[in-house]
C-alpha positions as CSV (number, residue, x, y, z in Angstrom):
1,X,66.1,3.8,22.0
2,X,64.4,3.6,18.7
3,X,62.0,6.4,17.9
4,X,58.4,5.2,17.3
5,X,57.4,5.0,13.7
6,X,54.2,6.8,12.6
7,X,52.1,6.2,9.6
8,X,50.5,9.3,8.1
9,X,47.9,9.2,5.4
10,X,47.3,12.3,3.3
11,X,44.6,12.5,0.7
12,X,44.8,15.6,-1.5
13,X,41.4,16.9,-2.6
14,X,41.0,17.7,-6.3
15,X,39.9,21.1,-7.5
16,X,36.3,22.0,-6.7
17,X,36.1,19.6,-3.7
18,X,35.9,21.1,-0.2
19,X,36.2,19.3,3.1
20,X,35.2,20.0,6.6
21,X,35.6,17.9,9.8
22,X,33.3,18.7,12.8
23,X,34.0,18.1,16.5
24,X,31.3,15.3,16.5
25,X,33.5,13.3,14.1
26,X,31.6,13.9,10.9
27,X,33.6,14.4,7.6
28,X,31.7,16.4,5.1
29,X,32.7,16.8,1.4
30,X,31.2,19.1,-1.1
31,X,31.8,19.1,-4.9
32,X,30.1,19.8,-8.2
33,X,27.7,16.8,-7.9
34,X,26.6,17.5,-4.3
35,X,27.4,16.9,-0.7
36,X,28.3,13.7,1.2
37,X,28.8,13.4,4.9
38,X,29.9,10.4,7.0
39,X,30.6,9.9,10.6
40,X,34.3,9.0,10.8
41,X,35.4,9.1,14.4
42,X,37.5,6.7,16.3
43,X,39.6,7.1,19.5
44,X,42.6,5.5,18.0
45,X,42.7,7.5,14.8
46,X,43.4,11.2,14.4
47,X,41.7,13.1,11.5
48,X,42.5,16.6,10.5
49,X,41.5,18.7,7.5
50,X,44.2,21.2,6.4
51,X,43.3,23.2,3.4
52,X,42.8,20.9,0.4
53,X,44.2,17.8,2.2
54,X,42.7,15.3,4.6
55,X,45.3,13.9,7.1
56,X,44.8,11.0,9.4
57,X,47.1,8.7,11.3
58,X,46.7,5.9,13.8
59,X,47.8,6.5,17.4
60,X,49.7,3.2,17.5
61,X,51.0,0.8,14.9
62,X,48.8,-2.2,15.6
63,X,47.4,-4.4,12.9
64,X,43.8,-3.3,13.7
65,X,44.6,0.4,13.5
66,X,46.4,0.1,10.2
67,X,43.4,-1.7,8.8
68,X,41.1,1.0,10.2
69,X,43.2,3.6,8.6
70,X,43.0,1.9,5.2
71,X,39.2,1.5,5.6
72,X,38.9,5.3,6.3
73,X,41.1,6.0,3.3
74,X,38.8,3.9,1.1
75,X,35.7,5.7,2.4
76,X,37.3,9.1,1.7
77,X,38.2,8.1,-1.8
78,X,34.6,6.9,-2.5
79,X,33.3,10.2,-1.1
80,X,35.5,12.2,-3.4
81,X,34.5,10.2,-6.4
82,X,30.9,10.6,-5.5
83,X,31.0,14.4,-5.2
84,X,32.9,14.6,-8.5
85,X,31.4,12.0,-10.7
86,X,28.5,10.4,-8.8
87,X,27.5,6.8,-8.8
88,X,24.9,5.1,-11.0
89,X,23.3,1.7,-10.5
90,X,21.0,0.1,-13.2
91,X,18.3,-2.5,-12.5
92,X,16.3,-4.5,-15.0
93,X,12.6,-5.4,-14.6
94,X,12.0,-9.0,-15.7
95,X,8.5,-10.4,-16.0
96,X,7.8,-13.5,-17.9
97,X,4.7,-15.0,-16.2
98,X,2.6,-11.9,-15.3
99,X,2.9,-8.3,-16.6
100,X,4.5,-6.4,-13.7
101,X,4.3,-2.7,-13.3
102,X,6.9,-0.6,-11.5
103,X,6.2,3.0,-10.6
104,X,7.8,5.7,-8.4
105,X,5.4,7.5,-6.0
106,X,7.2,10.1,-4.1
107,X,10.2,8.4,-2.4
108,X,8.7,4.9,-2.7
109,X,9.1,2.3,-5.5
110,X,5.8,0.4,-6.0
111,X,5.9,-3.0,-7.7
112,X,2.4,-4.2,-8.7
113,X,1.2,-7.6,-10.0
114,X,4.4,-9.6,-9.3
115,X,3.2,-13.2,-9.9
116,X,-0.3,-12.0,-9.9
117,X,-0.1,-10.7,-6.3
118,X,-3.0,-8.4,-5.2
119,X,-0.9,-6.4,-2.7
120,X,1.8,-4.3,-4.2
121,X,5.3,-4.5,-2.9
122,X,6.9,-1.2,-1.8
123,X,10.4,-0.1,-0.8
124,X,11.6,3.4,0.0
125,X,14.3,5.3,-1.8
126,X,17.0,6.5,0.5
127,X,17.5,10.2,0.9
128,X,20.0,11.7,-1.7
129,X,19.2,9.0,-4.4
130,X,17.4,9.9,-7.6
131,X,15.5,7.1,-9.3
132,X,14.3,7.1,-12.9
133,X,12.2,4.5,-14.8
134,X,12.4,4.1,-18.6
135,X,10.6,1.0,-19.9
136,X,12.0,-2.0,-18.1
137,X,15.2,-0.2,-16.8
138,X,15.5,1.5,-13.5
139,X,18.4,4.0,-13.0
140,X,19.6,5.1,-9.5
141,X,22.0,8.0,-9.3
142,X,23.5,9.7,-6.3
143,X,26.7,11.0,-4.6
144,X,26.8,8.5,-1.7
145,X,27.9,5.1,-2.9
146,X,26.4,3.4,0.1
147,X,23.0,5.0,-0.2
148,X,22.7,4.2,-3.9
149,X,23.8,0.6,-3.4
150,X,21.5,0.1,-0.5
151,X,18.6,1.5,-2.4
152,X,19.4,-0.9,-5.4
153,X,19.6,-3.8,-3.0
154,X,16.3,-2.9,-1.3
155,X,14.5,-2.8,-4.7
156,X,16.0,-6.1,-5.7
157,X,15.1,-7.7,-2.3
158,X,11.5,-6.4,-2.5
159,X,10.8,-8.8,-5.4
160,X,12.5,-11.8,-3.8
161,X,10.5,-14.9,-4.1
162,X,10.8,-18.1,-2.0
163,X,9.7,-21.7,-2.5
164,X,10.0,-21.5,-6.3
165,X,12.6,-22.7,-8.7
166,X,14.7,-19.7,-9.7
167,X,15.6,-21.3,-13.0
168,X,12.0,-21.3,-14.1
169,X,10.5,-18.2,-12.2
170,X,13.0,-15.5,-13.1
171,X,10.5,-12.7,-12.5
172,X,11.8,-9.8,-10.4
173,X,14.0,-6.7,-10.5
174,X,17.7,-7.5,-10.9
175,X,20.8,-5.3,-10.5
176,X,22.7,-5.3,-13.9
177,X,25.3,-2.6,-13.4
178,X,26.9,-1.4,-10.2
179,X,28.7,1.9,-10.3
180,X,29.8,1.4,-13.9
181,X,30.6,-2.3,-13.6
182,X,28.6,-5.0,-15.3
183,X,27.0,-7.6,-13.1
184,X,26.0,-11.2,-14.2
């Protein structure tokens, strides 16, 4: 009889990063830039935090469980990078037809006078994300890649315009940099 093979993933945490895994299936990492937590529980995957390493392995060697293990590994790496360096997204305010004003009021981004609209467009900033406006540039920073990216997408979608030619009407707020990578 051939012994069953096991795949074991181990991710060593860098200095200054601490991890904890709760019984509810929440993995929490803490580092110099802040804290990030994510629910990472699955019945077919065993996760264990041992000192400065996070260990996880699938119960069986099916294709889906291998893919799930690799997904968890990618999430953990993103969390480690987030608590060490953080993530930054940059958005550009473009207004050619009407002067558009963008302000931050509490945890809300308010866009006024988009194409001469009387009602301002609003979107919320997700918890843990810091927003800063300097001229026509909006900078979003935070530890959680998903929260920062979703906030940037929400701001971009808040200025979405339908029934007009995008080649002519380019007004809006556009993502120009995602986590250090140039876009468009």
